Structure formats: structure tokens, C-alpha cells
ROBA-765081 format. One record per residue: residue number from 1; chain; x, y, z of N, C-alpha, C, O in turn. Coordinates in Angstrom, 3 decimals. Layout:
<atoms>
+-----+---+----------+----------+----------+----------+----------+----------+----------+----------+----------+----------+----------+----------+
:   k : c :    neast :   nnorth :      nup :   caeast :  canorth :     caup :    ceast :   cnorth :      cup :    oeast :   onorth :      oup :
+-----+---+----------+----------+----------+----------+----------+----------+----------+----------+----------+----------+----------+----------+
: NUM : A :        X :        Y :        Z :        X :        Y :        Z :        X :        Y :        Z :        X :        Y :        Z :
...
+-----+---+----------+----------+----------+----------+----------+----------+----------+----------+----------+----------+----------+----------+
</atoms>
This chain:
<atoms>
+-----+---+----------+----------+----------+----------+----------+----------+----------+----------+----------+----------+----------+----------+
:   k : c :    neast :   nnorth :      nup :   caeast :  canorth :     caup :    ceast :   cnorth :      cup :    oeast :   onorth :      oup :
+-----+---+----------+----------+----------+----------+----------+----------+----------+----------+----------+----------+----------+----------+
:   1 : A :    2.684 :   21.609 :   -8.776 :    2.986 :   20.360 :   -7.761 :    4.613 :   20.251 :   -7.918 :    5.360 :   20.654 :   -8.810 :
:   2 : A :    4.769 :   19.815 :   -7.165 :    6.635 :   19.713 :   -6.879 :    7.087 :   18.300 :   -7.673 :    6.496 :   17.230 :   -7.530 :
:   3 : A :    8.199 :   18.508 :   -8.498 :    8.545 :   17.165 :   -9.311 :    9.644 :   16.806 :   -8.241 :   10.229 :   17.377 :   -7.320 :
:   4 : A :    9.616 :   15.232 :   -8.996 :    9.639 :   14.257 :   -7.789 :   10.615 :   13.102 :   -9.036 :   10.160 :   12.656 :  -10.089 :
:   5 : A :   11.978 :   12.873 :   -8.482 :   12.811 :   12.009 :   -9.144 :   12.285 :   10.307 :   -8.573 :   12.018 :   10.233 :   -7.374 :
:   6 : A :   12.173 :    9.231 :   -9.271 :   11.609 :    8.085 :   -8.760 :   12.865 :    7.111 :   -8.948 :   12.798 :    5.896 :   -8.762 :
:   7 : A :   14.075 :    7.830 :   -9.359 :   14.946 :    6.706 :   -9.408 :   15.337 :    5.915 :   -8.074 :   15.919 :    4.842 :   -8.228 :
:   8 : A :   15.132 :    6.250 :   -7.101 :   15.457 :    5.340 :   -5.923 :   13.774 :    5.054 :   -5.156 :   13.459 :    4.684 :   -4.025 :
:   9 : A :   13.351 :    5.245 :   -5.784 :   11.984 :    4.385 :   -5.216 :   11.733 :    3.282 :   -5.358 :   11.970 :    3.168 :   -6.561 :
:  10 : A :   11.372 :    2.193 :   -4.985 :   11.036 :    0.602 :   -5.081 :   10.232 :    0.304 :   -6.291 :   10.394 :   -0.789 :   -6.835 :
:  11 : A :    9.383 :    1.156 :   -6.771 :    8.645 :    1.043 :   -7.842 :    9.085 :    1.646 :   -9.016 :    8.346 :    1.577 :   -9.998 :
:  12 : A :   10.433 :    2.377 :   -9.119 :   11.163 :    2.670 :  -10.373 :   10.925 :    2.218 :  -11.363 :   10.086 :    2.714 :  -12.115 :
:  13 : A :   11.703 :    0.982 :  -11.680 :   11.812 :    0.171 :  -12.755 :   10.177 :   -0.115 :  -12.884 :    9.739 :    0.567 :  -13.811 :
:  14 : A :    9.405 :   -0.705 :  -12.411 :    8.273 :   -1.035 :  -12.753 :    7.280 :    0.296 :  -13.400 :    6.399 :    0.083 :  -14.232 :
:  15 : A :    7.554 :    1.485 :  -12.933 :    6.916 :    2.508 :  -13.413 :    7.500 :    2.686 :  -14.811 :    6.766 :    2.717 :  -15.799 :
:  16 : A :    8.797 :    2.799 :  -14.886 :    9.446 :    3.374 :  -15.874 :    8.747 :    2.491 :  -17.437 :    8.328 :    2.928 :  -18.509 :
:  17 : A :    8.939 :    0.746 :  -16.728 :    8.339 :   -0.359 :  -17.778 :    6.747 :    0.272 :  -18.257 :    6.544 :    0.593 :  -19.428 :
:  18 : A :    5.910 :    0.370 :  -17.420 :    4.128 :    1.131 :  -17.697 :    4.119 :    2.051 :  -18.373 :    3.330 :    2.131 :  -19.315 :
:  19 : A :    5.229 :    3.256 :  -18.003 :    5.380 :    4.427 :  -18.718 :    5.509 :    4.225 :  -20.689 :    4.945 :    4.777 :  -21.633 :
:  20 : A :    6.607 :    3.094 :  -20.552 :    6.990 :    2.739 :  -22.035 :    5.885 :    2.138 :  -22.322 :    5.580 :    2.437 :  -23.477 :
:  21 : A :    5.093 :    1.407 :  -21.832 :    3.986 :    0.320 :  -22.538 :    2.819 :    1.514 :  -22.577 :    2.173 :    1.367 :  -23.614 :
:  22 : A :    2.435 :    2.410 :  -21.960 :    1.308 :    3.615 :  -22.269 :    2.114 :    4.134 :  -23.409 :    1.581 :    3.944 :  -24.502 :
:  23 : A :    3.204 :    4.708 :  -23.427 :    3.510 :    5.424 :  -24.552 :    3.649 :    4.755 :  -25.912 :    3.386 :    5.337 :  -26.964 :
:  24 : A :    4.201 :    3.134 :  -25.807 :    3.619 :    2.486 :  -27.070 :    2.505 :    2.117 :  -27.528 :    2.435 :    1.649 :  -28.664 :
:  25 : A :    1.452 :    2.250 :  -26.761 :    0.287 :    1.935 :  -27.430 :   -0.659 :    3.595 :  -27.208 :   -1.880 :    3.590 :  -27.048 :
:  26 : A :    0.049 :    4.717 :  -27.237 :   -0.230 :    6.119 :  -27.474 :   -1.894 :    6.020 :  -26.846 :   -2.929 :    6.034 :  -27.512 :
:  27 : A :   -1.753 :    5.923 :  -25.412 :   -2.827 :    6.017 :  -24.432 :   -3.560 :    7.836 :  -24.655 :   -3.002 :    8.861 :  -25.045 :
:  28 : A :   -4.751 :    7.626 :  -24.282 :   -4.845 :    9.057 :  -24.063 :   -5.966 :    9.208 :  -22.705 :   -6.628 :   10.185 :  -22.354 :
:  29 : A :   -5.907 :    8.315 :  -22.328 :   -6.270 :    8.173 :  -20.947 :   -5.693 :    7.572 :  -19.668 :   -5.068 :    6.512 :  -19.711 :
:  30 : A :   -5.868 :    8.152 :  -18.679 :   -5.003 :    7.182 :  -17.457 :   -5.807 :    7.274 :  -16.083 :   -6.631 :    8.107 :  -15.704 :
:  31 : A :   -5.298 :    6.159 :  -15.477 :   -5.967 :    6.609 :  -13.956 :   -4.861 :    5.718 :  -13.373 :   -4.276 :    4.741 :  -13.840 :
:  32 : A :   -4.730 :    6.574 :  -11.826 :   -3.770 :    6.208 :  -10.996 :   -4.325 :    6.176 :   -9.980 :   -5.251 :    6.951 :   -9.740 :
:  33 : A :   -3.772 :    5.000 :   -8.863 :   -4.348 :    5.152 :   -7.379 :   -3.204 :    4.371 :   -6.766 :   -2.541 :    3.439 :   -7.221 :
:  34 : A :   -3.147 :    5.139 :   -5.367 :   -2.056 :    4.195 :   -4.514 :   -2.407 :    4.698 :   -2.875 :   -2.549 :    5.863 :   -2.503 :
:  35 : A :   -2.480 :    3.717 :   -2.211 :   -3.063 :    3.845 :   -0.974 :   -1.911 :    4.711 :   -0.020 :   -0.775 :    4.242 :    0.049 :
:  36 : A :   -2.176 :    5.748 :    0.574 :   -1.278 :    6.446 :    1.235 :   -1.225 :    6.039 :    2.839 :   -2.075 :    5.391 :    3.451 :
:  37 : A :   -0.211 :    6.500 :    3.261 :    0.354 :    6.064 :    4.800 :   -0.953 :    6.478 :    5.715 :   -1.192 :    5.780 :    6.701 :
:  38 : A :   -1.645 :    7.394 :    5.466 :   -2.803 :    7.934 :    6.382 :   -4.199 :    7.055 :    6.217 :   -5.203 :    7.246 :    6.903 :
:  39 : A :   -4.068 :    6.026 :    5.148 :   -5.213 :    4.852 :    5.391 :   -5.975 :    5.609 :    4.107 :   -6.878 :    4.922 :    3.628 :
:  40 : A :   -5.761 :    6.925 :    3.463 :   -7.016 :    7.548 :    2.195 :   -5.831 :    6.798 :    1.537 :   -4.784 :    6.284 :    1.929 :
:  41 : A :   -6.694 :    7.029 :   -0.048 :   -6.401 :    6.510 :   -1.160 :   -6.018 :    7.441 :   -2.119 :   -6.981 :    8.131 :   -2.454 :
:  42 : A :   -4.881 :    7.755 :   -2.746 :   -4.999 :    9.147 :   -3.629 :   -5.398 :    8.435 :   -5.181 :   -4.977 :    7.296 :   -5.388 :
:  43 : A :   -6.169 :    9.094 :   -6.195 :   -6.500 :    8.651 :   -6.882 :   -6.511 :    9.760 :   -7.911 :   -7.034 :   10.771 :   -7.441 :
:  44 : A :   -6.075 :    9.913 :   -9.255 :   -5.901 :   10.842 :  -10.286 :   -6.429 :   10.231 :  -11.380 :   -6.496 :    9.003 :  -11.421 :
:  45 : A :   -6.882 :   11.038 :  -12.434 :   -7.654 :   10.510 :  -14.042 :   -7.194 :   11.711 :  -14.619 :   -7.087 :   12.763 :  -13.988 :
:  46 : A :   -6.840 :   11.524 :  -16.169 :   -6.586 :   12.088 :  -16.973 :   -7.334 :   11.544 :  -18.006 :   -7.243 :   10.391 :  -18.427 :
:  47 : A :   -8.447 :   12.853 :  -18.595 :   -9.081 :   12.026 :  -19.859 :  -10.065 :   10.939 :  -19.447 :  -10.399 :   10.179 :  -20.356 :
:  48 : A :  -10.543 :   10.744 :  -18.350 :  -11.497 :    9.681 :  -17.972 :  -12.832 :   10.283 :  -17.729 :  -13.126 :   11.316 :  -17.128 :
:  49 : A :  -13.570 :    9.412 :  -18.327 :  -15.375 :    9.808 :  -18.230 :  -15.704 :    8.724 :  -16.799 :  -14.851 :    8.112 :  -16.155 :
:  50 : A :  -16.584 :    8.728 :  -16.665 :  -17.804 :    8.051 :  -15.571 :  -17.376 :    6.584 :  -15.918 :  -16.865 :    5.926 :  -15.012 :
:  51 : A :  -17.570 :    5.925 :  -17.359 :  -17.747 :    4.726 :  -17.640 :  -16.514 :    4.236 :  -17.729 :  -16.469 :    3.015 :  -17.577 :
:  52 : A :  -15.193 :    4.926 :  -17.983 :  -13.737 :    4.825 :  -18.128 :  -13.368 :    4.116 :  -16.586 :  -12.812 :    3.050 :  -16.321 :
:  53 : A :  -13.905 :    5.144 :  -15.742 :  -13.941 :    4.876 :  -14.349 :  -14.316 :    3.681 :  -13.800 :  -13.682 :    2.941 :  -13.047 :
:  54 : A :  -15.589 :    3.555 :  -14.330 :  -16.542 :    2.146 :  -13.823 :  -15.475 :    0.989 :  -14.312 :  -14.911 :    0.413 :  -13.382 :
:  55 : A :  -15.117 :    0.565 :  -15.660 :  -14.308 :   -0.683 :  -16.337 :  -12.907 :   -0.728 :  -15.718 :  -12.393 :   -1.818 :  -15.465 :
:  56 : A :  -12.101 :    0.742 :  -15.399 :  -11.237 :    0.272 :  -14.815 :  -10.981 :   -0.356 :  -13.245 :   -9.991 :   -0.927 :  -12.787 :
:  57 : A :  -12.265 :   -0.018 :  -12.627 :  -12.967 :   -0.460 :  -11.380 :  -13.248 :   -1.870 :  -11.320 :  -13.019 :   -2.445 :  -10.256 :
:  58 : A :  -13.752 :   -2.578 :  -12.385 :  -14.324 :   -3.478 :  -12.714 :  -13.233 :   -4.637 :  -12.730 :  -13.302 :   -5.717 :  -12.145 :
:  59 : A :  -12.034 :   -4.071 :  -13.679 :  -11.061 :   -4.714 :  -14.007 :   -9.910 :   -5.306 :  -12.563 :   -9.325 :   -6.375 :  -12.387 :
:  60 : A :   -9.997 :   -3.720 :  -11.551 :   -9.181 :   -4.152 :  -10.637 :   -9.943 :   -5.046 :   -9.772 :   -9.323 :   -5.727 :   -8.955 :
:  61 : A :  -11.352 :   -5.135 :   -9.862 :  -12.240 :   -5.985 :   -8.999 :  -11.804 :   -7.409 :   -9.153 :  -11.425 :   -8.193 :   -8.283 :
:  62 : A :  -11.957 :   -7.600 :  -10.639 :  -11.824 :   -8.857 :  -10.985 :  -10.369 :   -9.482 :  -10.801 :  -10.234 :  -10.701 :  -10.692 :
:  63 : A :   -9.185 :   -8.528 :  -10.767 :   -7.998 :   -8.782 :  -10.610 :   -8.119 :   -9.353 :   -8.881 :   -7.851 :  -10.510 :   -8.558 :
:  64 : A :   -8.523 :   -8.402 :   -8.016 :   -8.554 :   -9.028 :   -6.345 :   -9.347 :  -10.175 :   -6.302 :   -9.053 :  -11.014 :   -5.451 :
:  65 : A :  -10.146 :  -10.355 :   -6.929 :  -11.049 :  -11.439 :   -6.705 :  -10.539 :  -13.076 :   -6.866 :  -10.839 :  -14.069 :   -6.203 :
:  66 : A :   -9.397 :  -12.854 :   -8.358 :   -8.631 :  -13.482 :   -8.778 :   -7.312 :  -13.961 :   -7.906 :   -6.933 :  -15.122 :   -7.750 :
:  67 : A :   -6.709 :  -12.747 :   -7.376 :   -5.911 :  -13.093 :   -6.296 :   -6.182 :  -13.707 :   -4.887 :   -5.310 :  -14.230 :   -4.192 :
:  68 : A :   -7.806 :  -13.550 :   -4.472 :   -8.573 :  -14.100 :   -3.298 :   -8.802 :  -15.501 :   -3.819 :   -8.391 :  -16.271 :   -2.951 :
:  69 : A :   -9.341 :  -16.259 :   -4.992 :   -8.789 :  -17.552 :   -5.545 :   -8.062 :  -18.126 :   -5.580 :   -8.141 :  -19.346 :   -5.432 :
:  70 : A :   -6.730 :  -17.301 :   -5.855 :   -5.291 :  -18.391 :   -5.937 :   -4.742 :  -18.105 :   -4.846 :   -3.537 :  -18.344 :   -4.923 :
:  71 : A :   -5.076 :  -17.661 :   -3.748 :   -4.275 :  -17.732 :   -2.629 :   -5.171 :  -18.810 :   -1.598 :   -4.754 :  -19.265 :   -0.533 :
:  72 : A :   -6.450 :  -19.066 :   -2.196 :   -7.622 :  -20.040 :   -1.294 :   -7.825 :  -21.289 :   -2.245 :   -8.759 :  -22.069 :   -2.065 :
:  73 : A :   -6.989 :  -21.426 :   -3.173 :   -7.361 :  -22.535 :   -4.188 :   -7.410 :  -23.938 :   -3.563 :   -8.053 :  -24.863 :   -4.060 :
:  74 : A :   -6.699 :  -24.028 :   -2.458 :   -6.848 :  -25.259 :   -2.109 :   -7.878 :  -25.632 :   -1.194 :   -8.443 :  -26.726 :   -1.207 :
:  75 : A :   -8.127 :  -24.624 :   -0.336 :   -9.129 :  -24.541 :    0.384 :  -10.650 :  -24.658 :   -0.274 :  -11.539 :  -25.364 :    0.202 :
:  76 : A :  -10.785 :  -23.795 :   -1.511 :  -12.062 :  -23.756 :   -2.401 :  -12.024 :  -25.123 :   -3.039 :  -13.065 :  -25.779 :   -3.017 :
:  77 : A :  -11.087 :  -25.561 :   -3.531 :  -10.996 :  -27.075 :   -4.011 :  -11.476 :  -28.370 :   -3.058 :  -11.801 :  -29.434 :   -3.584 :
:  78 : A :  -11.489 :  -28.146 :   -1.387 :  -11.618 :  -28.976 :   -0.516 :  -13.341 :  -28.360 :   -0.460 :  -14.286 :  -29.149 :   -0.432 :
:  79 : A :  -13.440 :  -27.552 :   -0.455 :  -15.039 :  -26.976 :    0.084 :  -15.851 :  -27.804 :   -1.306 :  -16.827 :  -28.545 :   -1.190 :
:  80 : A :  -15.218 :  -27.483 :   -2.479 :  -16.202 :  -28.073 :   -3.345 :  -16.128 :  -29.790 :   -3.722 :  -16.706 :  -30.305 :   -4.679 :
:  81 : A :  -15.556 :  -30.273 :   -3.053 :  -15.214 :  -31.593 :   -3.022 :  -16.158 :  -31.987 :   -1.875 :  -17.093 :  -32.787 :   -1.912 :
:  82 : A :  -15.784 :  -31.376 :   -1.024 :  -17.157 :  -31.515 :    0.242 :  -18.427 :  -31.357 :   -0.030 :  -19.192 :  -32.038 :    0.653 :
:  83 : A :  -18.861 :  -30.704 :   -0.775 :  -20.234 :  -30.545 :   -1.264 :  -20.575 :  -31.826 :   -2.404 :  -21.531 :  -32.593 :   -2.519 :
:  84 : A :  -19.698 :  -31.701 :   -2.931 :  -20.126 :  -32.901 :   -4.083 :  -20.437 :  -34.180 :   -3.072 :  -21.547 :  -34.687 :   -3.229 :
:  85 : A :  -19.739 :  -34.652 :   -2.239 :  -19.793 :  -35.685 :   -1.484 :  -21.018 :  -35.617 :   -0.466 :  -21.579 :  -36.710 :   -0.385 :
:  86 : A :  -21.577 :  -34.630 :    0.328 :  -22.531 :  -34.273 :    0.686 :  -23.912 :  -34.392 :   -0.043 :  -24.988 :  -34.829 :    0.366 :
:  87 : A :  -23.510 :  -33.815 :   -1.368 :  -24.910 :  -34.125 :   -2.216 :  -24.952 :  -35.696 :   -2.414 :  -26.058 :  -36.225 :   -2.306 :
:  88 : A :  -23.990 :  -36.397 :   -2.660 :  -24.122 :  -37.799 :   -3.212 :  -24.891 :  -38.549 :   -1.927 :  -25.537 :  -39.587 :   -2.068 :
:  89 : A :  -24.714 :  -37.849 :   -0.641 :  -25.099 :  -38.840 :    0.406 :  -26.767 :  -38.791 :    0.520 :  -27.352 :  -39.520 :    1.320 :
+-----+---+----------+----------+----------+----------+----------+----------+----------+----------+----------+----------+----------+----------+
</atoms>
């Protein structure tokens, strides 16, 4: 595997903070995923079993769901209010 300097990468400072946090917590397991320009997704795992992968997948799905809710909060609220009004009729 070729070594790669990340100092010029747009995510360099974020990744540095992530690595510092992981070191602080003395992690023994790690997963990484990144969409590639080809449309494929690179995934790599260190010390992870099936249950660990499932736990991480569930957390990522929850984050995505929250992003959708936050991005559509006004529409969701309006639909909720419309539903209440329809129920009262």
C-alpha cells in the first residue's frame, strides 16, 4: 500500500481530529467508508466482527434519517398539522 500525505486534502484537519479522538479513547476497532469517483464505496475494517458492522450500519442509517428529517422539517410539520386537521373533520 502506498503511503499518502493528507496535509493538502480538504478533510485533513477533520481526519487529524478524528484520529486524535480515537487515540484518546484507545479504540481497538475501526471502520472506514468513502464513496469513490467510480460510484463504488470503499470500505475497510480493523478488528470488527459482524455485530460491530451491524451496529455501525445502524448508527449511520440513524444519522441519515435525522439528516432527512432536519432537511424536511417544515414539510413534515405541515403534513403533521394537515393530518390533524383532516382527523378533526
